[in-house]
N, C-alpha and C positions, 0 to 999 in steps of 0.2 A: 504494500500500500504506500501511497505517497501522502504526506502532510505538506500542504502548500500555503504559504502566506506571503503577503506583500509588505515590504519595509519601506517607509517613506522617511528619508533623512531630513531632519529639521534644519531650517536655515542657520547658517553659521557652523554647521557640523559637516563631517566628511564621512563618506561611505567606508573609508578605511578604518575609522573608529569602530563602526559596527562590525566590520569584517573581522577585526581582532577579537572582539567579544564572541562573535559567532564561532570562530575557530576554537577558542578556549572552551566554550560550553559544549561544542560538538565533540571535542576530544573526550570529554567525560560522558556525554550521552551515548556515544558510540560503544561504550563498554557494556551497555545494557543488552540483555538477550533480545534478539530480533532486530537490532539496529543494523541498517545496511548502507549507511553513508548519507552524506548531505551535499547540497549544492547551493551556491549563492551566485546570482547573476544580476548584472546591471541591466536596466531597461534601455533599449536603443533610443537615443535622443534625450533621455532623462536620467543623467548620471546620479541623481539624488533619489532614484526609485530602484528598488531591488526586488527580486523574487527569490524566495528561499524555499528549498525543497528538501524534505527529510524522507528518506526511504526506510520502510520497516517491513518485516515479514508479515505482521498483522497489526490491526488496530488494538487488539487486546494487549499485545506486548508493548505498544507505545503507551497505552493507558496505564499499564503496570509501572512503566518507568516513571511516568508523571506522578503516580501515587507514592512511589518510594524511590527517590533518587538522591544522588550525592548533593549535600547541602550547598556546596560551592556553585552548583548550577544556578540556584536562585540568586546568589550574590553576583554572579556574572551578568545575569539577565537584568537585575536591578541597576547595575553599573552602566548598562547600555540604554536604559529606559529614558534618561533625560534627552538624548539626541535622536530618538526615532519614534515613529508611530507605526504600530504593527496592526495589520488587518488580516485576519485569518480568511483564506480563500476556500479552505475545506480539506477534507480527507477523501482520497480517491483509491479505490481498489485497483489492483493490477487488472488489465483488460482480459476478458475471457478469450478474446480473439483480436487480432491486429490485421488490418487491411493495408497492404502496401502495394503501390503500383509496380508493375513489372518494369524493369530497366529497358529503356529503348536504346538500342545501339545505333550510333551514327554511321 
């Protein structure tokens, strides 16, 4: 499953500040059972807007991590809070099927 959210960097702050906190928190979160990695991307044309994606084996494992996790994760998240606004976009299951167009050879 994917947990996706949008990060808006507040005026006067920099995406690199959030990225530093993201990496530190992710290193701890990724120790939890079911954690499968994270991604952080800048929006094209809007460098103060990011999309964050966390990959998990299941929603239940992600929920379990949130219920009982390393206390330093909360400290890191609080340290980043003053320079960002976060909007949860949602949780998405892995697709049951994927449609990809066939490659056209030139």
